[in-house]
C-alpha positions in Angstrom: 156.1 102.9 139.3 155.1 100.4 136.6 155.9 101.5 133.1 153.4 101.2 130.3 155.6 98.7 128.6 155.6 96.4 131.5 151.9 96.7 132.4 151.0 93.8 130.0 153.1 91.5 132.0 151.0 92.1 135.1 147.6 91.1 133.6 147.4 87.9 135.7 148.3 89.5 139.1 145.9 92.3 138.3 143.1 89.8 137.8 144.1 88.0 141.0 144.0 91.3 143.0 140.6 92.2 141.6 139.3 88.8 142.5 140.8 89.2 146.0 138.9 92.5 146.3 135.7 90.6 145.5 136.6 87.8 147.9 136.9 90.3 150.8 133.2 91.1 150.4 132.3 87.4 149.6 133.8 86.2 152.9 132.9 89.2 155.1 129.2 89.3 153.9 128.8 85.6 154.7 128.9 86.4 158.4 125.6 88.4 158.8 123.2 86.1 156.9 124.7 83.1 158.7 122.9 84.5 161.8 119.7 82.9 160.4 121.4 79.5 160.4 122.9 80.0 163.9 119.6 81.1 165.4 117.9 77.9 164.1 120.6 75.3 164.5 121.8 76.4 167.9 118.8 78.3 169.3 121.0 81.5 169.3 119.6 84.9 170.2 119.9 87.8 167.7 123.0 89.0 169.7 124.6 85.5 169.5 123.6 85.1 165.9 125.8 88.1 165.0 128.8 86.9 167.0 130.3 85.5 163.7 130.1 89.0 162.2 131.6 90.4 165.4 134.5 88.0 165.4 135.2 88.8 161.7 135.5 92.5 162.3 137.1 92.2 165.7 140.1 90.7 163.9 140.7 94.1 162.2 141.3 95.7 165.6 144.2 93.3 166.3 145.5 93.0 162.7 145.1 96.5 161.2 148.4 98.1 162.1 150.4 94.8 162.1 149.3 94.1 158.5 150.9 97.4 157.4 154.1 96.5 159.3 154.0 93.0 157.6 154.0 94.6 154.2 157.0 96.8 155.2 159.0 93.7 156.3 158.2 91.1 153.6 156.5 93.0 150.8 153.1 92.9 149.2 153.3 89.5 147.4 154.3 87.5 150.5 151.8 89.4 152.7 149.1 88.6 150.1 150.0 84.9 150.1 149.8 84.9 153.9 146.4 86.6 153.8 145.1 84.1 151.2 146.4 81.1 153.2 144.8 82.4 156.4 141.5 83.0 154.6 141.6 79.4 153.4 142.2 78.1 156.9 139.4 80.3 158.2 136.9 78.8 155.7 138.1 75.3 156.6 137.4 76.0 160.3 133.9 77.4 159.5 133.2 74.3 157.3 134.3 72.0 160.1 131.9 73.7 162.5 129.1 72.1 160.5 130.5 68.6 160.9 131.2 69.2 164.6 127.9 70.9 165.1 129.8 73.5 167.2 128.8 77.2 167.5 132.2 78.0 169.1 134.1 76.5 166.2 132.1 78.6 163.7 132.9 81.8 165.6 136.6 80.8 165.7 136.6 80.3 162.0 135.0 83.7 161.4 137.7 85.3 163.6 140.5 83.7 161.6 138.8 84.7 158.4 138.7 88.3 159.7 142.5 88.3 160.0 142.7 87.3 156.4 140.2 90.0 155.3 142.2 92.7 157.1 145.5 91.6 155.6 144.0 91.5 152.1 142.3 94.8 152.5 145.7 96.3 153.4 147.3 94.8 150.3 144.8 95.1 147.4 144.3 98.9 147.2 148.0 100.0 147.0 148.8 96.9 145.0 146.2 97.6 142.3 147.4 101.2 142.1 151.0 100.0 141.6 150.1 97.3 139.0 148.2 100.0 137.1 151.2 102.3 137.1 149.5 104.8 139.4 147.6 107.8 138.2 144.3 107.4 136.4 144.9 103.7 135.4 145.8 102.8 139.0 142.6 104.5 140.2 140.6 102.8 137.5 141.8 99.4 138.7 140.8 100.2 142.3 137.4 101.3 141.2 137.0 98.0 139.2 138.0 96.0 142.3 135.5 98.1 144.4 132.7 97.4 141.9 133.3 93.6 142.1 133.5 94.0 145.8 130.0 95.4 145.8 128.8 92.8 143.4 129.9 90.0 145.7 128.3 91.8 148.6 125.0 91.7 146.6 125.3 88.0 145.7 126.3 86.4 149.0 123.2 87.1 151.2 121.0 86.1 148.2 123.0 82.9 147.8 122.8 82.0 151.5 119.1 82.7 151.5 118.5 80.5 148.4 120.5 77.7 150.0 118.8 77.9 153.4 115.3 78.1 152.0 113.2 77.1 155.0 114.3 79.0 158.1 113.1 76.2 160.4 115.4 73.7 158.8 118.5 76.0 158.5 121.8 74.3 159.1 125.4 75.1 158.5 125.6 72.2 156.1 123.2 74.2 153.8 125.9 76.8 153.3 128.7 74.3 152.5 128.6 75.2 148.7 129.4 78.8 149.5 132.4 77.7 151.7 133.6 75.3 149.1 133.5 78.1 146.5 135.5 80.4 148.7 138.1 77.7 149.5 138.5 76.8 145.8 139.1 80.5 144.8 141.6 81.0 147.6 143.5 77.9 146.6 143.7 79.0 142.9 144.7 82.6 143.8 147.5 81.3 146.1 149.0 79.1 143.4 148.9 81.8 140.7 150.2 84.5 143.0 153.1 82.2 144.1 154.1 81.6 140.5 153.8 85.1 139.0 156.1 88.1 139.5 154.7 91.4 140.8 156.4 94.7 141.5 157.2 95.7 145.1 156.8 99.4 146.0 159.9 100.8 147.6 159.8 100.8 151.4 159.9 104.3 152.9 163.4 105.2 154.1 161.8 107.4 156.8 160.6 104.4 158.7 163.2 104.8 161.5 162.6 108.6 161.8 160.9 109.6 165.0 158.1 112.2 164.4 157.1 114.6 167.1 153.5 114.2 166.1 151.2 111.5 164.7 147.8 111.3 163.0 146.3 111.3 166.5 147.6 114.9 166.9 144.9 116.1 164.4 141.4 116.5 165.8 139.7 116.1 162.4 141.5 112.8 161.9 140.6 111.4 165.3 136.9 112.3 164.7 137.2 110.8 161.2 138.7 107.5 162.5 135.8 107.3 164.9 133.5 108.0 161.9 135.0 105.1 159.9 134.2 102.7 162.7 130.7 104.0 163.0 130.2 104.0 159.2 131.2 100.3 158.9 128.8 99.5 161.8 126.0 101.2 159.8 126.9 99.4 156.6 126.8 96.0 158.2 124.2 96.5 160.9 121.4 97.8 158.6 121.2 94.7 156.3 122.4 92.2 159.0 119.6 93.0 161.4 117.1 93.4 158.6 117.7 89.8 157.5 116.9 88.6 161.1 113.8 90.9 161.2 112.4 89.7 157.9 113.0 86.0 158.5 111.6 86.1 162.0 108.1 84.5 161.9 106.9 86.9 164.6 108.2 90.0 162.8 108.8 90.2 159.0 107.5 86.7 158.4 109.1 86.0 155.1 111.3 83.1 154.0 115.1 83.1 154.4 115.4 83.2 150.6 113.3 86.3 150.4 115.1 88.0 153.3 118.4 87.2 151.7 117.4 88.8 148.4 115.9 91.9 150.1 119.2 92.3 151.9 121.1 91.7 148.6 119.2 94.6 147.1 120.7 96.9 149.7 124.2 95.9 148.6 123.1 96.2 144.9 122.1 99.8 145.7 125.6 100.4 147.2 126.9 99.3 143.8 124.7 101.7 142.0 125.7 104.5 144.5 129.4 103.9 143.9 128.9 104.1 140.1 127.0 107.4 140.5 129.5 108.8 142.9 132.4 108.1 140.6 130.6 110.0 137.8 129.9 113.1 139.9 133.0 113.0 142.2 134.8 115.6 140.1 132.1 118.1 140.7 130.8 117.4 144.2 133.1 117.7 147.2 133.5 114.9 149.7 132.0 117.2 152.4 128.9 117.8 150.4 128.5 114.2 149.4 128.9 112.9 153.0 126.6 115.6 154.4 123.8 114.7 152.0 124.2 111.0 152.4 124.2 111.2 156.2 121.1 113.4 156.3 119.1 111.2 153.9 120.3 108.1 155.7 119.1 109.4 159.0 115.6 110.3 157.5 115.3 106.8 155.9 116.1 105.0 159.2 113.7 107.2 161.1 111.0 106.4 158.6 111.8 102.7 159.0 111.6 102.9 162.8 108.3 104.7 163.0 106.4 103.1 160.2 104.1 100.3 161.2 105.5 96.9 160.4 102.0 95.8 159.3 102.3 98.2 156.3 103.7 96.3 153.3 105.1 97.1 149.9 105.9 94.9 146.9 109.6 94.3 146.0 111.0 92.2 143.2 112.9 89.3 144.7 113.6 85.6 144.4 111.1 83.6 146.4 110.1 80.1 147.1 106.7 78.8 146.1 104.6 76.1 147.9 106.6 73.3 146.3 109.9 74.8 147.4 110.9 75.9 143.9 112.7 79.2 143.3 111.3 81.9 141.1 111.5 85.7 140.7 108.4 87.7 141.5 106.9 90.5 143.5 106.7 89.8 147.1 105.1 91.7 150.0 107.5 92.9 152.6 107.1 95.3 155.5 107.6 98.9 154.2 110.3 99.3 156.9 112.5 97.0 154.8 112.2 99.3 151.8 113.4 102.3 153.7 116.3 100.3 155.1 117.3 99.0 151.6 117.4 102.5 150.2 120.0 103.3 152.9 122.5 101.4 150.6 122.6 104.4 148.3 123.7 106.6 151.3 126.3 104.2 152.7 127.9 103.7 149.2 129.7 107.0 149.2 130.7 107.2 152.9 134.0 105.4 153.1 135.7 107.6 150.5 134.2 110.8 151.8 135.3 110.1 155.4 138.7 109.0 154.4 139.3 112.0 152.2 138.2 114.5 154.9 140.1 112.8 157.7 143.5 112.7 155.9 143.2 116.2 154.4 146.3 118.1 155.5 148.1 115.2 157.1 151.0 115.1 154.7 153.7 112.6 155.8 151.3 111.1 158.4 148.8 109.7 155.8 150.5 106.3 155.7 150.2 105.8 159.4 146.6 107.2 159.3 145.7 104.5 156.7 146.8 101.7 159.1 144.7 103.2 161.9 141.7 103.4 159.6 142.0 99.7 158.9 142.1 99.0 162.6 138.9 101.0 163.1 137.0 98.8 160.7 136.3 96.7 163.8 133.3 99.0 164.3 131.6 96.7 161.8 131.5 94.1 164.5 130.9 96.3 167.6 127.9 98.4 166.5 125.8 95.6 164.9 126.4 93.6 168.1 125.1 96.5 170.2 122.2 96.8 167.8 121.2 93.2 168.1 121.5 93.2 171.9 118.9 96.0 171.8 116.8 94.0 169.4 116.8 91.1 171.9 115.8 93.4 174.7 113.2 95.5 172.8 112.2 95.2 169.2 114.0 95.0 165.8 112.9 98.5 164.8 113.9 100.0 168.2 117.4 98.7 167.6 117.7 101.0 164.6 118.4 103.9 166.9 122.0 102.7 166.7 122.4 103.4 162.9 120.1 106.5 163.3 122.5 108.1 165.9 125.4 106.9 163.8 124.1 108.8 160.7 123.7 111.9 163.0 127.3 111.7 164.1 128.5 111.4 160.5 126.4 114.5 159.6 128.2 116.3 162.5 131.5 115.2 161.2 130.9 116.3 157.6 129.6 119.7 158.6 131.8 120.5 161.7 134.2 117.9 162.8 136.1 117.5 159.5 137.6 121.0 159.7 141.4 120.9 160.2 142.1 123.0 163.3 145.7 121.8 163.7 147.3 123.5 160.7 150.2 124.6 162.9 151.6 121.0 162.9 154.4 120.5 160.3 153.5 117.8 157.9 156.3 117.9 155.3 
């Protein structure tokens, strides 16, 4: 535990961890809008355009549990340094894919970056809590990091859309500025973290004790772990496929810039939702919050699927005029996009709700459960990939049966599956 006296000494590492929290969203949310570039430059299908996103999240499956073990062996600081270095390498590989003109090299870079994001995700939450001295201050720092995470999630698709501009001329080189920014921030964070001293939480002395049970022994945890994978798939799949839909001349028919800013609005509403949830979290249970969010999300997706794509609505976004200049204004987009953007309010509260319900009553198994949860984040690559395979075979709106059924599962989990039916298992 960090004392109040010593907290001032950790201002710099706190700032670095908060920035890392933001960088997780910055790098992760680069993958989905890059699908526009890959489709134009390499003639990729929707399925292939999302392979970078798939590779990024697939890395979580392989690195989730090892990342936790790495922290146990070498501590938070060294693990964070490794994560930052791997992230820098991942961005270099993605950058080199532009010079090489290679689709495969880009996917490799996204996979390497995914390893970094998994490692950093495993580090930043407990590290911010420790640097804040635990309790309310530690939670406040985590919420601050989460807010910046959402902010970066809002900015990246907008930035990519603005840089790409004309979909028919999209090229990886258009996105170089984003990659250079990421590499520069990673380099600065690595140097600062290397030079400063940060506290290392004590490693649990029970690590060598063999437990008769595990988190997998609890039904509500197993269903919750599945729910986390499904949730991340929803969070990524809705805006990722929406960008492809809107920028497709035969579907949404808007510019890449407009598509990026519409998708950015989805992430902005996630930011709004998190602020709102934080203010009412003390009065509304996780079960009630998840139940309501899943039900409303299901209704919104169904409205998007069954509304005619010819019906349009005005949304305030950044657009390109006839001369190619950027300006804010009201632009007509299919009403389907509006319904999908509003889903951001629903997905904003789901991670915390699912996690809280799934680890309820796990006691000493919570630490192991956290590592498994991180592994299940790979759902963010699997479900959008399935969705875009369906989009290729049918239509964009038909593919939204994937998030619709996912919302239905989460409603089931909140109302029925989250009940702990294994209270006979000792957890102390």
